[in-house]
Structures are given as C-alpha cells and as structure tokens.
N, CA, C, O and the ligand as a Tripos MOL2 file, in Angstrom:
@<TRIPOS>MOLECULE
protein
  309   307    78     0     0
PROTEIN
NO_CHARGES

@<TRIPOS>ATOM
      1 N         -14.1850  -24.5540   -1.2140 N.3       1 MET1
      2 CA        -14.1190  -23.2960   -1.9830 C.3       1 MET1
      3 C         -12.7890  -22.6040   -1.6860 C.2       1 MET1
      4 O         -12.4820  -22.3100   -0.5310 O.2       1 MET1
      5 N         -12.0170  -22.3520   -2.7110 N.am      2 ALA2
      6 CA        -10.7170  -21.6730   -2.5380 C.3       2 ALA2
      7 C         -10.9390  -20.1900   -2.2540 C.2       2 ALA2
      8 O         -11.7650  -19.5380   -2.8920 O.2       2 ALA2
      9 N         -10.1840  -19.6700   -1.2830 N.am      3 SER3
     10 CA        -10.3300  -18.2470   -0.9760 C.3       3 SER3
     11 C          -9.5490  -17.4150   -1.9970 C.2       3 SER3
     12 O          -8.5360  -17.8500   -2.5450 O.2       3 SER3
     13 N         -10.0480  -16.2290   -2.2260 N.am      4 GLU4
     14 CA         -9.4030  -15.3030   -3.1590 C.3       4 GLU4
     15 C          -8.0040  -14.9570   -2.6380 C.2       4 GLU4
     16 O          -7.8610  -14.5580   -1.4820 O.2       4 GLU4
     17 N          -6.9520  -15.1070   -3.4910 N.am      5 PRO5
     18 CA         -5.6190  -14.7090   -3.0160 C.3       5 PRO5
     19 C          -5.5890  -13.2270   -2.7140 C.2       5 PRO5
     20 O          -6.1000  -12.4210   -3.4900 O.2       5 PRO5
     21 N          -4.9870  -12.8610   -1.5830 N.am      6 ARG6
     22 CA         -4.9530  -11.4480   -1.1960 C.3       6 ARG6
     23 C          -3.5860  -10.8670   -1.4820 C.2       6 ARG6
     24 O          -2.5600  -11.4940   -1.2160 O.2       6 ARG6
     25 N          -3.5820   -9.6710   -2.0210 N.am      7 HIS7
     26 CA         -2.3220   -8.9970   -2.3330 C.3       7 HIS7
     27 C          -1.7170   -8.4580   -1.0270 C.2       7 HIS7
     28 O          -2.4440   -7.9610   -0.1660 O.2       7 HIS7
     29 N          -0.3880   -8.5570   -0.8810 N.am      8 PRO8
     30 CA          0.2320   -8.0750    0.3620 C.3       8 PRO8
     31 C          -0.0310   -6.5880    0.6210 C.2       8 PRO8
     32 O          -0.1230   -6.1710    1.7760 O.2       8 PRO8
     33 N          -0.1510   -5.7930   -0.4330 N.am      9 ALA9
     34 CA         -0.4290   -4.3630   -0.2360 C.3       9 ALA9
     35 C          -1.8020   -4.1810    0.4030 C.2       9 ALA9
     36 O          -1.9880   -3.2890    1.2310 O.2       9 ALA9
     37 N          -2.7700   -5.0250    0.0230 N.am     10 GLY10
     38 CA         -4.1090   -4.9340    0.6050 C.3      10 GLY10
     39 C          -4.0700   -5.2470    2.0830 C.2      10 GLY10
     40 O          -4.6900   -4.5480    2.8850 O.2      10 GLY10
     41 N          -3.3530   -6.2820    2.4500 N.am     11 ARG11
     42 CA         -3.2510   -6.6420    3.8650 C.3      11 ARG11
     43 C          -2.5350   -5.5480    4.6550 C.2      11 ARG11
     44 O          -2.8880   -5.2500    5.7960 O.2      11 ARG11
     45 N          -1.5220   -4.9590    4.0220 N.am     12 LEU12
     46 CA         -0.7590   -3.9130    4.6790 C.3      12 LEU12
     47 C          -1.6810   -2.7310    5.0100 C.2      12 LEU12
     48 O          -1.6130   -2.1520    6.0940 O.2      12 LEU12
     49 N          -2.5440   -2.3930    4.0420 N.am     13 GLU13
     50 CA         -3.4680   -1.2840    4.2470 C.3      13 GLU13
     51 C          -4.3650   -1.5690    5.4530 C.2      13 GLU13
     52 O          -4.6910   -0.6660    6.2240 O.2      13 GLU13
     53 N          -4.7650   -2.8520    5.6070 N.am     14 ASP14
     54 CA         -5.5940   -3.2380    6.7580 C.3      14 ASP14
     55 C          -4.8550   -3.0070    8.0670 C.2      14 ASP14
     56 O          -5.4710   -2.7930    9.1110 O.2      14 ASP14
     57 N          -3.5270   -3.0540    8.0010 N.am     15 ARG15
     58 CA         -2.7240   -2.9630    9.2170 C.3      15 ARG15
     59 C          -2.4190   -1.5210    9.6180 C.2      15 ARG15
     60 O          -1.9510   -1.2770   10.7310 O.2      15 ARG15
     61 N          -2.6790   -0.5600    8.7250 N.am     16 ILE16
     62 CA         -2.4430    0.8390    9.0610 C.3      16 ILE16
     63 C          -3.5980    1.3150    9.9350 C.2      16 ILE16
     64 O          -4.7620    1.1410    9.5720 O.2      16 ILE16
     65 N          -3.2880    1.9140   11.0810 N.am     17 SER17
     66 CA         -4.3500    2.3500   11.9850 C.3      17 SER17
     67 C          -5.1360    3.5010   11.3460 C.2      17 SER17
     68 O          -4.5810    4.2820   10.5730 O.2      17 SER17
     69 N          -6.4400    3.6010   11.6750 N.am     18 PRO18
     70 CA         -7.2820    4.6530   11.0810 C.3      18 PRO18
     71 C          -6.7060    6.0560   11.2940 C.2      18 PRO18
     72 O          -6.8260    6.9180   10.4230 O.2      18 PRO18
     73 N          -6.0770    6.2830   12.4600 N.am     19 GLY19
     74 CA         -5.5130    7.6000   12.7500 C.3      19 GLY19
     75 C          -4.3930    7.9660   11.7890 C.2      19 GLY19
     76 O          -4.3390    9.0790   11.2660 O.2      19 GLY19
     77 N          -3.4970    7.0020   11.5650 N.am     20 ILE20
     78 CA         -2.3830    7.2370   10.6480 C.3      20 ILE20
     79 C          -2.9040    7.3870    9.2270 C.2      20 ILE20
     80 O          -2.4200    8.2250    8.4650 O.2      20 ILE20
     81 N          -3.8980    6.5670    8.8720 N.am     21 TYR21
     82 CA         -4.4770    6.6160    7.5330 C.3      21 TYR21
     83 C          -5.0870    7.9950    7.2740 C.2      21 TYR21
     84 O          -4.9000    8.5710    6.2020 O.2      21 TYR21
     85 N          -5.8210    8.5220    8.2680 N.am     22 ALA22
     86 CA         -6.4380    9.8460    8.1410 C.3      22 ALA22
     87 C          -5.3680   10.9260    7.9980 C.2      22 ALA22
     88 O          -5.5180   11.8750    7.2270 O.2      22 ALA22
     89 N          -4.2790   10.7580    8.7620 N.am     23 GLU23
     90 CA         -3.1700   11.7090    8.7060 C.3      23 GLU23
     91 C          -2.5310   11.6990    7.3140 C.2      23 GLU23
     92 O          -2.2050   12.7470    6.7570 O.2      23 GLU23
     93 N          -2.3600   10.4930    6.7680 N.am     24 MET24
     94 CA         -1.7850   10.3560    5.4320 C.3      24 MET24
     95 C          -2.6920   11.0070    4.3920 C.2      24 MET24
     96 O          -2.2200   11.7300    3.5150 O.2      24 MET24
     97 N          -4.0110   10.7450    4.4950 N.am     25 GLU25
     98 CA         -4.9580   11.3210    3.5470 C.3      25 GLU25
     99 C          -4.9180   12.8490    3.5920 C.2      25 GLU25
    100 O          -4.9640   13.5190    2.5610 O.2      25 GLU25
    101 N          -4.8300   13.3830    4.8160 N.am     26 GLN26
    102 CA         -4.8150   14.8370    4.9940 C.3      26 GLN26
    103 C          -3.5560   15.4330    4.3550 C.2      26 GLN26
    104 O          -3.6200   16.4740    3.7010 O.2      26 GLN26
    105 N          -2.4040   14.7630    4.5500 N.am     27 HIS27
    106 CA         -1.1630   15.2460    3.9690 C.3      27 HIS27
    107 C          -1.2430   15.2170    2.4450 C.2      27 HIS27
    108 O          -0.9040   16.1920    1.7750 O.2      27 HIS27
    109 N          -1.7010   14.0700    1.9030 N.am     28 VAL28
    110 CA         -1.7520   13.9050    0.4500 C.3      28 VAL28
    111 C          -2.6410   14.9760   -0.1900 C.2      28 VAL28
    112 O          -2.3350   15.4920   -1.2640 O.2      28 VAL28
    113 N          -3.7570   15.3040    0.4950 N.am     29 ALA29
    114 CA         -4.6930   16.2900   -0.0490 C.3      29 ALA29
    115 C          -4.0370   17.6560   -0.2380 C.2      29 ALA29
    116 O          -4.4260   18.4170   -1.1250 O.2      29 ALA29
    117 N          -3.0320   17.9710    0.6020 N.am     30 GLY30
    118 CA         -2.4020   19.2850    0.5110 C.3      30 GLY30
    119 C          -1.0070   19.2510   -0.0800 C.2      30 GLY30
    120 O          -0.3120   20.2660   -0.0500 O.2      30 GLY30
    121 N          -0.5690   18.1140   -0.6180 N.am     31 CYS31
    122 CA          0.7930   17.9820   -1.1250 C.3      31 CYS31
    123 C           0.7810   17.5650   -2.6040 C.2      31 CYS31
    124 O           0.4650   16.4180   -2.9200 O.2      31 CYS31
    125 N           1.1240   18.4900   -3.5050 N.am     32 PRO32
    126 CA          1.0940   18.1740   -4.9420 C.3      32 PRO32
    127 C           1.9810   16.9770   -5.3050 C.2      32 PRO32
    128 O           1.6330   16.1820   -6.1770 O.2      32 PRO32
    129 N           3.1320   16.8570   -4.6250 N.am     33 HIS33
    130 CA          4.0390   15.7450   -4.9350 C.3      33 HIS33
    131 C           3.3730   14.4020   -4.6350 C.2      33 HIS33
    132 O           3.3870   13.4970   -5.4680 O.2      33 HIS33
    133 N           2.7840   14.2780   -3.4270 N.am     34 CYS34
    134 CA          2.1370   13.0250   -3.0410 C.3      34 CYS34
    135 C           0.8680   12.7760   -3.8480 C.2      34 CYS34
    136 O           0.5590   11.6300   -4.1740 O.2      34 CYS34
    137 N           0.1240   13.8470   -4.1770 N.am     35 THR35
    138 CA         -1.0750   13.6850   -4.9930 C.3      35 THR35
    139 C          -0.7120   13.0750   -6.3370 C.2      35 THR35
    140 O          -1.3860   12.1680   -6.8270 O.2      35 THR35
    141 N           0.3680   13.5880   -6.9280 N.am     36 SER36
    142 CA          0.8370   13.0700   -8.2140 C.3      36 SER36
    143 C           1.2830   11.6190   -8.0820 C.2      36 SER36
    144 O           0.9940   10.7840   -8.9390 O.2      36 SER36
    145 N           1.9970   11.3320   -6.9860 N.am     37 LEU37
    146 CA          2.4770    9.9710   -6.7300 C.3      37 LEU37
    147 C           1.3040    9.0100   -6.5510 C.2      37 LEU37
    148 O           1.3170    7.9010   -7.0850 O.2      37 LEU37
    149 N           0.2800    9.4430   -5.7910 N.am     38 CYS38
    150 CA         -0.8950    8.6010   -5.5480 C.3      38 CYS38
    151 C          -1.6790    8.3460   -6.8260 C.2      38 CYS38
    152 O          -2.1550    7.2360   -7.0610 O.2      38 CYS38
    153 N          -1.8130    9.3920   -7.6560 N.am     39 ASP39
    154 CA         -2.5250    9.2210   -8.9260 C.3      39 ASP39
    155 C          -1.8150    8.1970   -9.7950 C.2      39 ASP39
    156 O          -2.4450    7.3500  -10.4280 O.2      39 ASP39
    157 N          -0.4880    8.2900   -9.8130 N.am     40 SER40
    158 CA          0.3160    7.3520  -10.5890 C.3      40 SER40
    159 C           0.1560    5.9280  -10.0440 C.2      40 SER40
    160 O           0.0430    4.9670  -10.8050 O.2      40 SER40
    161 N           0.1470    5.8140   -8.7160 N.am     41 LEU41
    162 CA         -0.0040    4.5010   -8.0700 C.3      41 LEU41
    163 C          -1.3830    3.9180   -8.3660 C.2      41 LEU41
    164 O          -1.5130    2.7230   -8.6300 O.2      41 LEU41
    165 N          -2.4190    4.7730   -8.3210 N.am     42 LYS42
    166 CA         -3.7790    4.2990   -8.6120 C.3      42 LYS42
    167 C          -3.8760    3.7610  -10.0390 C.2      42 LYS42
    168 O          -4.5190    2.7400  -10.2820 O.2      42 LYS42
    169 N          -3.2240    4.4650  -10.9930 N.am     43 ARG43
    170 CA         -3.2420    3.9920  -12.3810 C.3      43 ARG43
    171 C          -2.5130    2.6560  -12.4900 C.2      43 ARG43
    172 O          -2.9620    1.7510  -13.1940 O.2      43 ARG43
    173 N          -1.3760    2.5380  -11.7820 N.am     44 THR44
    174 CA         -0.6070    1.2880  -11.8070 C.3      44 THR44
    175 C          -1.4200    0.1500  -11.2050 C.2      44 THR44
    176 O          -1.4510   -0.9500  -11.7570 O.2      44 THR44
    177 N          -2.0910    0.4120  -10.0560 N.am     45 LEU45
    178 CA         -2.9020   -0.6280   -9.4040 C.3      45 LEU45
    179 C          -4.0670   -1.0510  -10.2920 C.2      45 LEU45
    180 O          -4.4160   -2.2300  -10.3380 O.2      45 LEU45
    181 N          -4.6760   -0.0820  -11.0060 N.am     46 ALA46
    182 CA         -5.7860   -0.3990  -11.8960 C.3      46 ALA46
    183 C          -5.3080   -1.3390  -13.0020 C.2      46 ALA46
    184 O          -6.0170   -2.2660  -13.3920 O.2      46 ALA46
    185 N          -4.0950   -1.0880  -13.5010 N.am     47 LEU47
    186 CA         -3.5330   -1.9570  -14.5350 C.3      47 LEU47
    187 C          -3.2470   -3.3490  -13.9600 C.2      47 LEU47
    188 O          -3.4950   -4.3630  -14.6130 O.2      47 LEU47
    189 N          -2.7240   -3.3810  -12.7350 N.am     48 CYS48
    190 CA         -2.4220   -4.6700  -12.0840 C.3      48 CYS48
    191 C          -3.6880   -5.4740  -11.8350 C.2      48 CYS48
    192 O          -3.6920   -6.6950  -11.9940 O.2      48 CYS48
    193 N          -4.7770   -4.7890  -11.4400 N.am     49 LYS49
    194 CA         -6.0400   -5.4790  -11.1550 C.3      49 LYS49
    195 C          -6.5910   -6.1540  -12.4060 C.2      49 LYS49
    196 O          -7.3280   -7.1360  -12.3160 O.2      49 LYS49
    197 N          -6.2300   -5.6220  -13.5730 N.am     50 ALA50
    198 CA         -6.7230   -6.1810  -14.8270 C.3      50 ALA50
    199 C          -6.0060   -7.4880  -15.1690 C.2      50 ALA50
    200 O          -6.4280   -8.2200  -16.0650 O.2      50 ALA50
    201 N          -4.9160   -7.7730  -14.4460 N.am     51 LEU51
    202 CA         -4.1410   -8.9890  -14.7140 C.3      51 LEU51
    203 C          -4.4350  -10.0450  -13.6510 C.2      51 LEU51
    204 O          -4.8480   -9.7040  -12.5420 O.2      51 LEU51
    205 N          -4.2260  -11.3320  -13.9750 N.am     52 PRO52
    206 CA         -4.3810  -12.3740  -12.9530 C.3      52 PRO52
    207 C          -3.3600  -12.1710  -11.8410 C.2      52 PRO52
    208 O          -2.2400  -11.7300  -12.0970 O.2      52 PRO52
    209 N          -3.7500  -12.4980  -10.5880 N.am     53 THR53
    210 CA         -2.8650  -12.3050   -9.4450 C.3      53 THR53
    211 C          -1.9120  -13.4820   -9.2940 C.2      53 THR53
    212 O          -2.3560  -14.5980   -9.0250 O.2      53 THR53
    213 N          -0.6030  -13.2560   -9.4630 N.am     54 PRO54
    214 CA          0.3500  -14.3470   -9.2380 C.3      54 PRO54
    215 C           0.5860  -14.5680   -7.7450 C.2      54 PRO54
    216 O           0.3320  -13.6780   -6.9330 O.2      54 PRO54
    217 N           1.0530  -15.7120   -7.4000 N.am     55 GLU55
    218 CA          1.3880  -16.0270   -6.0050 C.3      55 GLU55
    219 C           2.5640  -15.1620   -5.5700 C.2      55 GLU55
    220 O           3.5840  -15.1200   -6.2580 O.2      55 GLU55
    221 N           2.4370  -14.4670   -4.4280 N.am     56 VAL56
    222 CA          3.5360  -13.6610   -3.8940 C.3      56 VAL56
    223 C           4.2100  -14.4740   -2.7810 C.2      56 VAL56
    224 O           3.5740  -14.8020   -1.7790 O.2      56 VAL56
    225 N           5.5130  -14.8030   -2.9610 N.am     57 PRO57
    226 CA          6.1970  -15.6050   -1.9420 C.3      57 PRO57
    227 C           6.1310  -14.9510   -0.5610 C.2      57 PRO57
    228 O           6.2130  -13.7280   -0.4450 O.2      57 PRO57
    229 N           5.9840  -15.7610    0.4750 N.am     58 GLY58
    230 CA          5.8790  -15.2620    1.8500 C.3      58 GLY58
    231 C           7.0350  -14.3590    2.2450 C.2      58 GLY58
    232 O           6.8460  -13.3680    2.9500 O.2      58 GLY58
    233 N           8.2340  -14.7040    1.7870 N.am     59 GLN59
    234 CA          9.4060  -13.9060    2.1420 C.3      59 GLN59
    235 C           9.3120  -12.5120    1.5260 C.2      59 GLN59
    236 O           9.7140  -11.5290    2.1480 O.2      59 GLN59
    237 N           8.7760  -12.4260    0.2950 N.am     60 VAL60
    238 CA          8.6170  -11.1300   -0.3810 C.3      60 VAL60
    239 C           7.5850  -10.2870    0.3650 C.2      60 VAL60
    240 O           7.7700   -9.0840    0.5530 O.2      60 VAL60
    241 N           6.4760  -10.9430    0.7940 N.am     61 GLN61
    242 CA          5.4460  -10.2240    1.5520 C.3      61 GLN61
    243 C           6.0280   -9.6460    2.8310 C.2      61 GLN61
    244 O           5.7500   -8.5030    3.1930 O.2      61 GLN61
    245 N           6.8480  -10.4560    3.5180 N.am     62 LYS62
    246 CA          7.4510  -10.0480    4.7760 C.3      62 LYS62
    247 C           8.3710   -8.8380    4.5540 C.2      62 LYS62
    248 O           8.3310   -7.8720    5.3160 O.2      62 LYS62
    249 N           9.2010   -8.9030    3.4990 N.am     63 CYS63
    250 CA         10.1340   -7.8100    3.1880 C.3      63 CYS63
    251 C           9.3750   -6.5220    2.8750 C.2      63 CYS63
    252 O           9.7600   -5.4430    3.3250 O.2      63 CYS63
    253 N           8.2830   -6.6410    2.0940 N.am     64 LEU64
    254 CA          7.4960   -5.4640    1.7250 C.3      64 LEU64
    255 C           6.8950   -4.8050    2.9650 C.2      64 LEU64
    256 O           6.9450   -3.5850    3.1200 O.2      64 LEU64
    257 N           6.3150   -5.6450    3.8590 N.am     65 ARG65
    258 CA          5.7120   -5.0970    5.0830 C.3      65 ARG65
    259 C           6.7480   -4.3770    5.9260 C.2      65 ARG65
    260 O           6.4890   -3.2940    6.4520 O.2      65 ARG65
    261 N           7.9320   -4.9840    6.0540 N.am     66 GLN66
    262 CA          8.9900   -4.3800    6.8730 C.3      66 GLN66
    263 C           9.4500   -3.0560    6.2630 C.2      66 GLN66
    264 O           9.6660   -2.0760    6.9760 O.2      66 GLN66
    265 N           9.5970   -3.0380    4.9240 N.am     67 ALA67
    266 CA         10.0690   -1.8240    4.2560 C.3      67 ALA67
    267 C           9.0730   -0.6820    4.4160 C.2      67 ALA67
    268 O           9.4630    0.4560    4.6790 O.2      67 ALA67
    269 N           7.7880   -0.9830    4.2570 N.am     68 VAL68
    270 CA          6.7680    0.0700    4.3820 C.3      68 VAL68
    271 C           6.6520    0.5310    5.8300 C.2      68 VAL68
    272 O           6.5120    1.7240    6.0980 O.2      68 VAL68
    273 N           6.7110   -0.4270    6.7720 N.am     69 ALA69
    274 CA          6.6420   -0.0660    8.2000 C.3      69 ALA69
    275 C           7.8220    0.8410    8.5640 C.2      69 ALA69
    276 O           7.6610    1.8090    9.3080 O.2      69 ALA69
    277 N           9.0070    0.5220    8.0350 N.am     70 ALA70
    278 CA         10.1990    1.3320    8.3110 C.3      70 ALA70
    279 C          10.0510    2.7320    7.7150 C.2      70 ALA70
    280 O          10.4120    3.7270    8.3430 O.2      70 ALA70
    281 N           9.5100    2.7950    6.4850 N.am     71 ALA71
    282 CA          9.3150    4.0910    5.8240 C.3      71 ALA71
    283 C           8.3060    4.9460    6.6030 C.2      71 ALA71
    284 O           8.4950    6.1520    6.7670 O.2      71 ALA71
    285 N           7.2330    4.3020    7.0780 N.am     72 LEU72
    286 CA          6.2230    5.0250    7.8620 C.3      72 LEU72
    287 C           6.8300    5.5370    9.1630 C.2      72 LEU72
    288 O           6.6010    6.6830    9.5510 O.2      72 LEU72
    289 N           7.6080    4.6820    9.8380 N.am     73 ALA73
    290 CA          8.2250    5.0750   11.1030 C.3      73 ALA73
    291 C           9.1930    6.2410   10.8880 C.2      73 ALA73
    292 O           9.2490    7.1710   11.6920 O.2      73 ALA73
    293 N           9.9520    6.1760    9.7940 N.am     74 GLU74
    294 CA         10.9270    7.2330    9.4740 C.3      74 GLU74
    295 C          10.2150    8.5560    9.1710 C.2      74 GLU74
    296 O          10.6690    9.6220    9.5860 O.2      74 GLU74
    297 N           9.0870    8.4750    8.4400 N.am     75 SER75
    298 CA          8.3910    9.6990    8.0510 C.3      75 SER75
    299 C           7.7260   10.3790    9.2390 C.2      75 SER75
    300 O           7.3820   11.5590    9.1730 O.2      75 SER75
    301 N           7.5460    9.6300   10.3300 N.am     76 ARG76
    302 CA          6.8850   10.2010   11.5100 C.3      76 ARG76
    303 C           7.8690   10.7600   12.5250 C.2      76 ARG76
    304 O           7.4610   11.2570   13.5750 O.2      76 ARG76
    305 N           9.1660   10.6850   12.2200 N.am     77 GLN77
    306 CA         10.1700   11.1960   13.1700 C.3      77 GLN77
    307 C          10.2750   12.7110   13.0610 C.2      77 GLN77
    308 O          11.0640   13.3290   13.7760 O.2      77 GLN77
    309 ZN          3.7880   14.8420    0.3560 Zn       78 ZN78
@<TRIPOS>BOND
     1     1     2 1
     2     2     3 1
     3     3     4 2
     4     3     5 am
     5     5     6 1
     6     6     7 1
     7     7     8 2
     8     7     9 am
     9     9    10 1
    10    10    11 1
    11    11    12 2
    12    11    13 am
    13    13    14 1
    14    14    15 1
    15    15    16 2
    16    15    17 am
    17    17    18 1
    18    18    19 1
    19    19    20 2
    20    19    21 am
    21    21    22 1
    22    22    23 1
    23    23    24 2
    24    23    25 am
    25    25    26 1
    26    26    27 1
    27    27    28 2
    28    27    29 am
    29    29    30 1
    30    30    31 1
    31    31    32 2
    32    31    33 am
    33    33    34 1
    34    34    35 1
    35    35    36 2
    36    35    37 am
    37    37    38 1
    38    38    39 1
    39    39    40 2
    40    39    41 am
    41    41    42 1
    42    42    43 1
    43    43    44 2
    44    43    45 am
    45    45    46 1
    46    46    47 1
    47    47    48 2
    48    47    49 am
    49    49    50 1
    50    50    51 1
    51    51    52 2
    52    51    53 am
    53    53    54 1
    54    54    55 1
    55    55    56 2
    56    55    57 am
    57    57    58 1
    58    58    59 1
    59    59    60 2
    60    59    61 am
    61    61    62 1
    62    62    63 1
    63    63    64 2
    64    63    65 am
    65    65    66 1
    66    66    67 1
    67    67    68 2
    68    67    69 am
    69    69    70 1
    70    70    71 1
    71    71    72 2
    72    71    73 am
    73    73    74 1
    74    74    75 1
    75    75    76 2
    76    75    77 am
    77    77    78 1
    78    78    79 1
    79    79    80 2
    80    79    81 am
    81    81    82 1
    82    82    83 1
    83    83    84 2
    84    83    85 am
    85    85    86 1
    86    86    87 1
    87    87    88 2
    88    87    89 am
    89    89    90 1
    90    90    91 1
    91    91    92 2
    92    91    93 am
    93    93    94 1
    94    94    95 1
    95    95    96 2
    96    95    97 am
    97    97    98 1
    98    98    99 1
    99    99   100 2
   100    99   101 am
   101   101   102 1
   102   102   103 1
   103   103   104 2
   104   103   105 am
   105   105   106 1
   106   106   107 1
   107   107   108 2
   108   107   109 am
   109   109   110 1
   110   110   111 1
   111   111   112 2
   112   111   113 am
   113   113   114 1
   114   114   115 1
   115   115   116 2
   116   115   117 am
   117   117   118 1
   118   118   119 1
   119   119   120 2
   120   119   121 am
   121   121   122 1
   122   122   123 1
   123   123   124 2
   124   123   125 am
   125   125   126 1
   126   126   127 1
   127   127   128 2
   128   127   129 am
   129   129   130 1
   130   130   131 1
   131   131   132 2
   132   131   133 am
   133   133   134 1
   134   134   135 1
   135   135   136 2
   136   135   137 am
   137   137   138 1
   138   138   139 1
   139   139   140 2
   140   139   141 am
   141   141   142 1
   142   142   143 1
   143   143   144 2
   144   143   145 am
   145   145   146 1
   146   146   147 1
   147   147   148 2
   148   147   149 am
   149   149   150 1
   150   150   151 1
   151   151   152 2
   152   151   153 am
   153   153   154 1
   154   154   155 1
   155   155   156 2
   156   155   157 am
   157   157   158 1
   158   158   159 1
   159   159   160 2
   160   159   161 am
   161   161   162 1
   162   162   163 1
   163   163   164 2
   164   163   165 am
   165   165   166 1
   166   166   167 1
   167   167   168 2
   168   167   169 am
   169   169   170 1
   170   170   171 1
   171   171   172 2
   172   171   173 am
   173   173   174 1
   174   174   175 1
   175   175   176 2
   176   175   177 am
   177   177   178 1
   178   178   179 1
   179   179   180 2
   180   179   181 am
   181   181   182 1
   182   182   183 1
   183   183   184 2
   184   183   185 am
   185   185   186 1
   186   186   187 1
   187   187   188 2
   188   187   189 am
   189   189   190 1
   190   190   191 1
   191   191   192 2
   192   191   193 am
   193   193   194 1
   194   194   195 1
   195   195   196 2
   196   195   197 am
   197   197   198 1
   198   198   199 1
   199   199   200 2
   200   199   201 am
   201   201   202 1
   202   202   203 1
   203   203   204 2
   204   203   205 am
   205   205   206 1
   206   206   207 1
   207   207   208 2
   208   207   209 am
   209   209   210 1
   210   210   211 1
   211   211   212 2
   212   211   213 am
   213   213   214 1
   214   214   215 1
   215   215   216 2
   216   215   217 am
   217   217   218 1
   218   218   219 1
   219   219   220 2
   220   219   221 am
   221   221   222 1
   222   222   223 1
   223   223   224 2
   224   223   225 am
   225   225   226 1
   226   226   227 1
   227   227   228 2
   228   227   229 am
   229   229   230 1
   230   230   231 1
   231   231   232 2
   232   231   233 am
   233   233   234 1
   234   234   235 1
   235   235   236 2
   236   235   237 am
   237   237   238 1
   238   238   239 1
   239   239   240 2
   240   239   241 am
   241   241   242 1
   242   242   243 1
   243   243   244 2
   244   243   245 am
   245   245   246 1
   246   246   247 1
   247   247   248 2
   248   247   249 am
   249   249   250 1
   250   250   251 1
   251   251   252 2
   252   251   253 am
   253   253   254 1
   254   254   255 1
   255   255   256 2
   256   255   257 am
   257   257   258 1
   258   258   259 1
   259   259   260 2
   260   259   261 am
   261   261   262 1
   262   262   263 1
   263   263   264 2
   264   263   265 am
   265   265   266 1
   266   266   267 1
   267   267   268 2
   268   267   269 am
   269   269   270 1
   270   270   271 1
   271   271   272 2
   272   271   273 am
   273   273   274 1
   274   274   275 1
   275   275   276 2
   276   275   277 am
   277   277   278 1
   278   278   279 1
   279   279   280 2
   280   279   281 am
   281   281   282 1
   282   282   283 1
   283   283   284 2
   284   283   285 am
   285   285   286 1
   286   286   287 1
   287   287   288 2
   288   287   289 am
   289   289   290 1
   290   290   291 1
   291   291   292 2
   292   291   293 am
   293   293   294 1
   294   294   295 1
   295   295   296 2
   296   295   297 am
   297   297   298 1
   298   298   299 1
   299   299   300 2
   300   299   301 am
   301   301   302 1
   302   302   303 1
   303   303   304 2
   304   303   305 am
   305   305   306 1
   306   306   307 1
   307   307   308 2
@<TRIPOS>SUBSTRUCTURE
     1 MET1         2 RESIDUE 1 A MET
     2 ALA2         6 RESIDUE 1 A ALA
     3 SER3        10 RESIDUE 1 A SER
     4 GLU4        14 RESIDUE 1 A GLU
     5 PRO5        18 RESIDUE 1 A PRO
     6 ARG6        22 RESIDUE 1 A ARG
     7 HIS7        26 RESIDUE 1 A HIS
     8 PRO8        30 RESIDUE 1 A PRO
     9 ALA9        34 RESIDUE 1 A ALA
    10 GLY10       38 RESIDUE 1 A GLY
    11 ARG11       42 RESIDUE 1 A ARG
    12 LEU12       46 RESIDUE 1 A LEU
    13 GLU13       50 RESIDUE 1 A GLU
    14 ASP14       54 RESIDUE 1 A ASP
    15 ARG15       58 RESIDUE 1 A ARG
    16 ILE16       62 RESIDUE 1 A ILE
    17 SER17       66 RESIDUE 1 A SER
    18 PRO18       70 RESIDUE 1 A PRO
    19 GLY19       74 RESIDUE 1 A GLY
    20 ILE20       78 RESIDUE 1 A ILE
    21 TYR21       82 RESIDUE 1 A TYR
    22 ALA22       86 RESIDUE 1 A ALA
    23 GLU23       90 RESIDUE 1 A GLU
    24 MET24       94 RESIDUE 1 A MET
    25 GLU25       98 RESIDUE 1 A GLU
    26 GLN26      102 RESIDUE 1 A GLN
    27 HIS27      106 RESIDUE 1 A HIS
    28 VAL28      110 RESIDUE 1 A VAL
    29 ALA29      114 RESIDUE 1 A ALA
    30 GLY30      118 RESIDUE 1 A GLY
    31 CYS31      122 RESIDUE 1 A CYS
    32 PRO32      126 RESIDUE 1 A PRO
    33 HIS33      130 RESIDUE 1 A HIS
    34 CYS34      134 RESIDUE 1 A CYS
    35 THR35      138 RESIDUE 1 A THR
    36 SER36      142 RESIDUE 1 A SER
    37 LEU37      146 RESIDUE 1 A LEU
    38 CYS38      150 RESIDUE 1 A CYS
    39 ASP39      154 RESIDUE 1 A ASP
    40 SER40      158 RESIDUE 1 A SER
    41 LEU41      162 RESIDUE 1 A LEU
    42 LYS42      166 RESIDUE 1 A LYS
    43 ARG43      170 RESIDUE 1 A ARG
    44 THR44      174 RESIDUE 1 A THR
    45 LEU45      178 RESIDUE 1 A LEU
    46 ALA46      182 RESIDUE 1 A ALA
    47 LEU47      186 RESIDUE 1 A LEU
    48 CYS48      190 RESIDUE 1 A CYS
    49 LYS49      194 RESIDUE 1 A LYS
    50 ALA50      198 RESIDUE 1 A ALA
    51 LEU51      202 RESIDUE 1 A LEU
    52 PRO52      206 RESIDUE 1 A PRO
    53 THR53      210 RESIDUE 1 A THR
    54 PRO54      214 RESIDUE 1 A PRO
    55 GLU55      218 RESIDUE 1 A GLU
    56 VAL56      222 RESIDUE 1 A VAL
    57 PRO57      226 RESIDUE 1 A PRO
    58 GLY58      230 RESIDUE 1 A GLY
    59 GLN59      234 RESIDUE 1 A GLN
    60 VAL60      238 RESIDUE 1 A VAL
    61 GLN61      242 RESIDUE 1 A GLN
    62 LYS62      246 RESIDUE 1 A LYS
    63 CYS63      250 RESIDUE 1 A CYS
    64 LEU64      254 RESIDUE 1 A LEU
    65 ARG65      258 RESIDUE 1 A ARG
    66 GLN66      262 RESIDUE 1 A GLN
    67 ALA67      266 RESIDUE 1 A ALA
    68 VAL68      270 RESIDUE 1 A VAL
    69 ALA69      274 RESIDUE 1 A ALA
    70 ALA70      278 RESIDUE 1 A ALA
    71 ALA71      282 RESIDUE 1 A ALA
    72 LEU72      286 RESIDUE 1 A LEU
    73 ALA73      290 RESIDUE 1 A ALA
    74 GLU74      294 RESIDUE 1 A GLU
    75 SER75      298 RESIDUE 1 A SER
    76 ARG76      302 RESIDUE 1 A ARG
    77 GLN77      306 RESIDUE 1 A GLN
    78 ZN78       309 GROUP 0 **** ****
C-alpha cells in the first residue's frame, strides 16, 4: 500500500513546538495584518487541496524548511 504523499508545509507544521504555535495563534488573533494573511493562505491551501499533489523535490523541501526556520528565528529576536 503506497503511503499518502505528505506536503512539506504539513511536515513543517509538525515540527513547530506547541509553545511557539500557541504564541503564533495568540499574535494572529490580535493582528489584523496576520489575520488577513492567514485567511488568504487558508483560501490558497483550500484551492491547492482540490488539486492532485505533485512530487516536491527533496532539495525544495529542504530550502522551504530552512527559509521558514530562519524567518521564525528572526521574528523571535
Ligand atoms: Zn502580525
């Protein structure tokens, strides 16, 4: 049985610690800019989910994880 291909963003979310995730949720709830950004992202993800999942090259996954980790580290300074 072939396993369902996992999107790198989904795996990344698994890697965010619950504490940081809660902190992000709390910020978004009180920030109109991020709320708007999240709503837009949710609509984009909903559209993506409606399409078949293409294979994401390992190098692209690695770059995405590094970029998001760097952005998170920068935002916490
Ligand atoms: Zn914000």
